[in-house]
C-alpha positions as CSV (number, residue, x, y, z in Angstrom):
1,M,-33.7,-15.6,22.1
2,I,-31.4,-17.4,19.7
3,K,-30.0,-20.9,20.6
4,K,-26.6,-21.6,19.1
5,E,-25.1,-25.0,19.2
6,E,-21.3,-25.4,19.6
7,T,-18.8,-28.3,19.8
8,T,-16.5,-28.4,22.4
9,T,-13.4,-30.6,22.9
10,S,-12.4,-31.6,26.4
11,D,-9.7,-34.6,26.8
12,L,-10.7,-35.8,23.2
13,L,-14.2,-36.4,24.3
14,H,-16.8,-34.3,22.0
15,S,-19.9,-32.8,23.3
16,T,-22.7,-30.6,22.1
17,V,-23.7,-27.4,24.4
18,M,-26.5,-25.2,24.1
19,I,-25.9,-21.5,24.6
20,K,-28.9,-19.1,25.2
21,S,-28.4,-15.4,23.9
22,E,-30.5,-12.6,24.6
23,S,-29.7,-10.8,21.1
24,T,-32.0,-10.4,18.7
25,I,-31.9,-10.6,14.7
26,Q,-31.5,-6.8,14.4
27,D,-28.2,-6.7,16.9
28,I,-26.4,-8.7,14.5
29,K,-24.4,-6.8,11.8
30,P,-23.0,-8.5,8.9
31,R,-18.9,-8.1,8.7
32,P,-17.3,-8.1,5.4
33,P,-14.9,-10.9,4.9
34,Q,-11.3,-10.4,5.5
35,I,-9.0,-11.2,2.7
36,D,-5.5,-11.2,2.3
37,S,-3.3,-11.2,-0.7
38,T,-2.6,-15.0,0.0
39,S,-6.1,-15.8,0.3
40,K,-8.0,-18.1,-1.7
41,Q,-10.9,-15.9,-1.8
42,L,-9.3,-13.6,-4.3
43,P,-10.4,-14.1,-7.9
44,K,-8.6,-16.9,-9.8
45,H,-8.6,-14.3,-12.7
46,P,-7.6,-10.9,-11.3
47,I,-8.5,-7.6,-13.1
48,Q,-6.3,-6.8,-16.0
49,F,-5.5,-3.3,-16.4
50,T,-4.1,-1.8,-19.8
51,P,-1.1,0.5,-19.8
52,E,-3.0,3.3,-20.9
53,V,-5.9,2.9,-18.2
54,L,-3.1,2.7,-15.6
55,R,-1.3,5.8,-17.1
56,A,-4.7,7.9,-17.2
57,H,-5.4,7.0,-13.7
58,L,-2.0,7.1,-12.0
59,E,-0.2,10.0,-13.8
60,P,-1.9,12.6,-11.8
61,V,-0.2,11.0,-8.5
62,I,3.0,11.3,-10.1
63,H,2.3,15.0,-11.0
64,K,0.7,15.8,-7.4
65,M,4.2,14.3,-6.2
66,I,6.3,16.3,-8.6
67,A,4.3,19.3,-7.8
68,C,4.8,19.1,-4.0
69,E,7.6,21.8,-2.9
70,D,9.5,19.5,-0.7
71,S,9.7,16.4,-3.3
72,H,12.8,17.7,-5.2
73,P,15.3,15.1,-3.4
74,F,12.8,12.4,-4.5
75,R,12.2,13.4,-8.3
76,Q,15.4,11.5,-9.5
77,P,17.5,8.7,-8.5
78,V,19.7,9.0,-5.7
79,D,23.5,9.7,-7.2
80,P,25.8,8.1,-4.1
81,V,28.9,9.7,-5.4
82,A,27.6,13.2,-6.0
83,L,26.0,13.4,-2.9
84,N,29.1,11.8,-0.8
85,I,26.9,8.8,0.5
86,L,28.9,6.0,-0.5
87,D,27.1,3.8,1.8
88,Y,23.8,4.2,0.1
89,P,23.7,1.2,-2.0
90,T,24.8,-1.1,0.8
91,I,21.8,0.4,2.8
92,I,19.3,0.7,0.4
93,K,19.2,-2.4,-1.6
94,H,15.9,-1.5,-4.0
95,P,16.2,2.5,-4.8
96,M,13.1,4.1,-6.0
97,D,12.3,7.9,-7.2
98,I,9.5,9.8,-8.8
99,S,11.0,9.7,-12.4
100,T,11.8,5.9,-12.0
101,M,8.2,5.5,-11.2
102,H,6.9,7.5,-14.0
103,N,9.2,6.0,-16.7
104,K,7.8,2.5,-15.3
105,L,4.3,4.1,-15.9
106,L,5.1,5.4,-19.4
107,R,6.8,1.9,-20.4
108,G,3.7,-0.1,-19.1
109,E,5.8,-1.8,-16.5
110,Y,3.0,-1.7,-14.1
111,Q,0.4,-4.4,-14.5
112,H,-1.7,-3.4,-11.6
113,P,-2.2,-0.2,-9.3
114,V,-0.9,-2.1,-6.2
115,Q,2.7,-2.2,-7.8
116,F,2.4,1.4,-8.4
117,C,2.0,1.7,-4.6
118,D,4.3,-0.4,-3.8
119,D,6.9,1.6,-5.5
120,A,5.6,4.8,-4.0
121,W,5.9,3.2,-0.3
122,L,9.5,1.8,-1.2
123,M,10.5,5.3,-2.2
124,F,9.4,6.6,1.1
125,N,10.7,4.0,3.1
126,N,14.2,4.2,1.5
127,A,14.3,7.9,2.5
128,W,12.8,7.1,6.1
129,L,15.6,4.0,6.2
130,Y,18.5,5.8,5.2
131,N,18.2,9.4,6.6
132,K,18.0,10.2,10.5
133,K,14.6,11.6,12.0
134,T,16.8,14.6,12.8
135,T,17.7,15.4,8.8
136,R,16.1,17.5,6.3
137,V,15.5,15.0,3.8
138,Y,13.5,12.8,6.2
139,R,11.4,15.8,7.3
140,M,10.8,16.5,3.8
141,C,9.9,12.9,3.1
142,T,7.3,13.0,5.9
143,K,6.1,16.5,4.4
144,V,5.6,14.8,1.0
145,N,3.7,12.0,2.4
146,I,1.6,14.1,4.5
147,S,0.8,17.0,2.1
148,I,-0.3,14.5,-0.8
149,N,-1.9,12.0,1.6
150,I,-0.5,9.3,-0.3
151,N,-2.6,6.6,1.3
152,S,-6.0,8.6,0.6
153,F,-4.9,10.0,-2.9
154,I,-3.4,6.5,-4.3
155,V,-6.6,4.6,-2.9
156,K,-9.0,7.1,-4.3
157,R,-7.2,6.9,-7.9
158,I,-7.1,2.9,-7.5
159,R,-10.8,2.8,-6.6
160,S,-11.6,4.6,-9.7
161,I,-10.3,1.9,-11.9
162,L,-11.6,-1.1,-10.1
C-alpha cells in the first residue's frame, strides 16, 4: 500500500489529505518528460551540425524525393506566369520546392535538420493549400508524401546524426 500526500485548496484554506492506493511499485511505469520547442528543459547549448554532416545525412532525402515518380511538380520552383496561376503568390507566401531545399543544403543554409524538415513540410503544405483535393497535383503531393513516408524517413535520417 502506498500513501500519497496531496494538498487541496478550498475557499483559500489549505489542508492535507491522505490518499490510500493499492498499487505496487511494479505498477508504476516511468514516463518520458514532455518537452516542446519552448521548453526550458532543452539544452542551453544545442547540438551544432556542420554543413558537411547535414549534407551527408539529408541529401539522401532529396534524392529519394526526386526519384519518386510523382515528384516532378515539386522539383523546381512554381512559375505562376508559365502555369497561368497568377494568384499563386498571393496565396502561397513562402514557396518551397525540392531544388530550393537541395540548394540550401549545398550552400550550408541549414543549421539543424529540423529546418530541413520544416522546408519539406512547407513544400507539401503549399501544394495542399493551393490545389483542390480533386486536382492531379494535390494527389501527386499526397503520393510523394506517402511513397517516401517523409515523416519516418526524415526522422530516421535525423536520428542518425543526433
